[in-house]
C-alpha positions as a Markdown table, in Angstrom:
| # | Residue | x | y | z |
|---|---|---|---|---|
| 1 | Met | 0.0 | 0.0 | 0.0 |
| 2 | Asp | 1.3 | 3.4 | -1.0 |
| 3 | Leu | 0.7 | 5.4 | 2.2 |
| 4 | Glu | 1.7 | 8.7 | 0.6 |
| 5 | Lys | -0.9 | 8.3 | -2.1 |
| 6 | Leu | -3.4 | 7.2 | 0.5 |
| 7 | Lys | -2.7 | 10.4 | 2.4 |
| 8 | Lys | -3.2 | 12.6 | -0.7 |
| 9 | Asp | -6.4 | 10.7 | -1.7 |
| 10 | Thr | -7.8 | 11.1 | 1.8 |
| 11 | Gln | -7.1 | 14.8 | 1.8 |
| 12 | Val | -8.9 | 15.2 | -1.6 |
| 13 | Ile | -11.9 | 13.2 | -0.2 |
| 14 | Ile | -12.2 | 15.0 | 3.1 |
| 15 | Asp | -12.0 | 18.4 | 1.4 |
| 16 | Asp | -14.7 | 17.4 | -1.0 |
| 17 | Val | -17.0 | 16.0 | 1.7 |
| 18 | Ile | -16.6 | 19.2 | 3.7 |
| 19 | Lys | -17.4 | 21.3 | 0.7 |
| 20 | Gln | -20.4 | 19.2 | -0.3 |
| 21 | Thr | -21.9 | 19.0 | 3.2 |
| 22 | Glu | -21.1 | 22.6 | 4.2 |
| 23 | Ile | -20.4 | 21.3 | 7.7 |
| 24 | Lys | -19.4 | 24.1 | 10.1 |
| 25 | Ala | -17.3 | 24.8 | 13.2 |
| 26 | Gly | -18.8 | 23.2 | 16.3 |
| 27 | Gln | -20.6 | 20.5 | 14.3 |
| 28 | Val | -19.9 | 16.7 | 14.4 |
| 29 | Phe | -18.4 | 14.6 | 11.6 |
| 30 | Val | -18.6 | 10.8 | 11.8 |
| 31 | Leu | -16.0 | 8.5 | 10.2 |
| 32 | Gly | -16.5 | 4.8 | 9.7 |
| 33 | Leu | -13.3 | 3.1 | 8.5 |
| 34 | Ser | -12.4 | -0.4 | 7.4 |
| 35 | Ser | -8.7 | -0.5 | 6.8 |
| 36 | Ser | -9.1 | -4.1 | 5.7 |
| 37 | Glu | -11.2 | -3.0 | 2.7 |
| 38 | Val | -8.9 | -0.1 | 2.0 |
| 39 | Asn | -6.1 | -2.6 | 1.8 |
| 40 | Gly | -8.1 | -4.9 | -0.6 |
| 41 | Gly | -9.2 | -7.4 | 2.1 |
| 42 | Leu | -12.5 | -8.5 | 3.7 |
| 43 | Ile | -13.8 | -6.1 | 6.3 |
| 44 | Gly | -12.5 | -7.1 | 9.8 |
| 45 | His | -10.0 | -9.6 | 8.5 |
| 46 | Ala | -6.9 | -7.6 | 7.5 |
| 47 | Ser | -6.8 | -4.5 | 9.8 |
| 48 | Ser | -3.9 | -2.2 | 9.3 |
| 49 | Ser | -2.8 | 0.3 | 12.0 |
| 50 | Glu | -0.7 | 2.1 | 9.4 |
| 51 | Ile | -3.7 | 2.7 | 7.1 |
| 52 | Gly | -5.8 | 3.8 | 10.1 |
| 53 | Gln | -3.2 | 6.2 | 11.2 |
| 54 | Val | -2.8 | 7.8 | 7.8 |
| 55 | Ile | -6.6 | 8.2 | 7.2 |
| 56 | Val | -7.5 | 9.4 | 10.6 |
| 57 | Ser | -4.6 | 11.8 | 11.0 |
| 58 | Val | -5.5 | 13.5 | 7.7 |
| 59 | Ile | -9.2 | 13.8 | 8.5 |
| 60 | His | -8.6 | 14.8 | 12.2 |
| 61 | Thr | -6.1 | 17.5 | 11.3 |
| 62 | Thr | -8.4 | 18.9 | 8.5 |
| 63 | Leu | -11.5 | 18.9 | 10.7 |
| 64 | Ser | -9.7 | 20.3 | 13.8 |
| 65 | Asp | -8.3 | 23.2 | 11.8 |
| 66 | Lys | -11.9 | 24.1 | 10.9 |
| 67 | Gly | -13.2 | 23.6 | 14.5 |
| 68 | Ile | -15.2 | 20.5 | 13.5 |
| 69 | Tyr | -15.4 | 17.6 | 15.9 |
| 70 | Leu | -14.5 | 14.1 | 14.7 |
| 71 | Ala | -16.3 | 11.0 | 15.9 |
| 72 | Val | -14.8 | 7.6 | 14.8 |
| 73 | Gln | -17.2 | 4.7 | 14.8 |
| 74 | Ala | -16.1 | 1.3 | 16.2 |
| 75 | Cys | -16.8 | -2.0 | 14.6 |
| 76 | Glu | -19.5 | -4.4 | 15.8 |
| 77 | His | -17.2 | -5.8 | 18.5 |
| 78 | Leu | -17.7 | -2.6 | 20.4 |
| 79 | Asn | -21.4 | -2.2 | 19.4 |
| 80 | Arg | -20.4 | 0.6 | 16.9 |
| 81 | Ala | -19.6 | 2.9 | 19.8 |
| 82 | Leu | -18.1 | 6.3 | 18.8 |
| 83 | Leu | -14.8 | 7.7 | 19.9 |
| 84 | Ile | -15.0 | 11.4 | 20.5 |
| 85 | Glu | -13.3 | 14.1 | 22.6 |
| 86 | Glu | -14.5 | 14.2 | 26.2 |
| 87 | Glu | -15.2 | 17.9 | 25.7 |
| 88 | Leu | -17.8 | 17.1 | 23.1 |
| 89 | Ala | -19.4 | 14.4 | 25.2 |
| 90 | Glu | -19.7 | 16.9 | 28.1 |
| 91 | Lys | -21.0 | 19.7 | 25.9 |
| 92 | Lys | -23.7 | 17.5 | 24.4 |
| 93 | Asp | -24.4 | 15.6 | 27.6 |
| 94 | Trp | -23.8 | 12.2 | 25.8 |
| 95 | Glu | -23.4 | 9.2 | 28.1 |
| 96 | Ile | -19.8 | 7.9 | 28.2 |
| 97 | Val | -19.2 | 4.2 | 28.1 |
| 98 | Ser | -16.1 | 2.4 | 29.4 |
| 99 | Val | -14.1 | 0.8 | 26.6 |
| 100 | Ile | -10.6 | 1.2 | 25.1 |
| 101 | Pro | -10.4 | 0.3 | 21.4 |
| 102 | Gln | -8.0 | -2.3 | 20.1 |
| 103 | Leu | -7.0 | -3.2 | 16.5 |
| 104 | His | -9.5 | -6.1 | 16.3 |
| 105 | Ala | -12.0 | -4.7 | 18.8 |
| 106 | Gly | -12.8 | -1.2 | 17.7 |
| 107 | Gly | -10.6 | -1.1 | 14.6 |
| 108 | Ser | -7.7 | 0.8 | 13.2 |
| 109 | Gly | -9.5 | 4.1 | 12.9 |
| 110 | Gln | -10.5 | 4.1 | 16.6 |
| 111 | Val | -7.0 | 3.1 | 17.7 |
| 112 | Ala | -5.5 | 5.9 | 15.7 |
| 113 | Ala | -8.1 | 8.4 | 17.0 |
| 114 | Tyr | -7.5 | 7.3 | 20.6 |
| 115 | Gln | -3.8 | 8.1 | 20.1 |
| 116 | Leu | -4.5 | 11.5 | 18.5 |
| 117 | Phe | -7.3 | 12.9 | 20.7 |
| 118 | Lys | -6.5 | 15.0 | 23.7 |
| 119 | Ser | -9.0 | 13.2 | 26.0 |
| 120 | Pro | -10.7 | 10.4 | 24.1 |
| 121 | Val | -14.0 | 8.8 | 25.4 |
| 122 | Glu | -16.5 | 6.4 | 23.9 |
| 123 | Val | -20.3 | 7.1 | 23.6 |
| 124 | Glu | -23.0 | 4.8 | 22.3 |
| 125 | His | -25.2 | 7.4 | 20.5 |
| 126 | Ile | -24.6 | 10.8 | 18.9 |
| 127 | Val | -26.2 | 13.2 | 16.5 |
| 128 | Ala | -23.9 | 14.2 | 13.7 |
| 129 | Asn | -24.0 | 16.7 | 10.8 |
| 130 | Ala | -22.0 | 14.8 | 8.2 |
| 131 | Gly | -20.0 | 11.6 | 7.8 |
| 132 | Leu | -17.9 | 9.4 | 5.6 |
| 133 | Asp | -18.0 | 5.7 | 5.4 |
| 134 | Ile | -14.8 | 4.1 | 4.1 |
| 135 | Gly | -15.2 | 0.4 | 3.5 |
| 136 | Asp | -18.9 | -0.3 | 4.0 |
| 137 | Thr | -18.9 | 0.1 | 7.8 |
| 138 | Ser | -22.6 | 1.1 | 8.1 |
| 139 | Ile | -22.3 | 4.5 | 9.8 |
| 140 | Gly | -25.6 | 6.1 | 10.9 |
């Protein structure tokens, strides 16, 4: 996998989604990610932390620069919980659940976000303003 090309492609995609959805500062963007499918495999069977890190870091940086909150959806092993900043959970009064994502229980996107976020927490339900589903992860 060419990670530099993936980084550039991800930037093009997130810029386009932001433009098309007209999401604004203070709003919430959901990301569903299957690094297995990005890598040409079957969802949940070829997770790649490197792919997760590239995609999530590009999207996180782009959204953060615009004041948009990122929520990263987990896989079914964590009941599709969403990883967000604790600040957002408190602001929206969303119930926090106790779980720490792993590569095969949460997924590469959640693991990458957990490492990037200042104070990551998981919630079961949110209301979002836009989203991107990479790899048929069934966001929403």
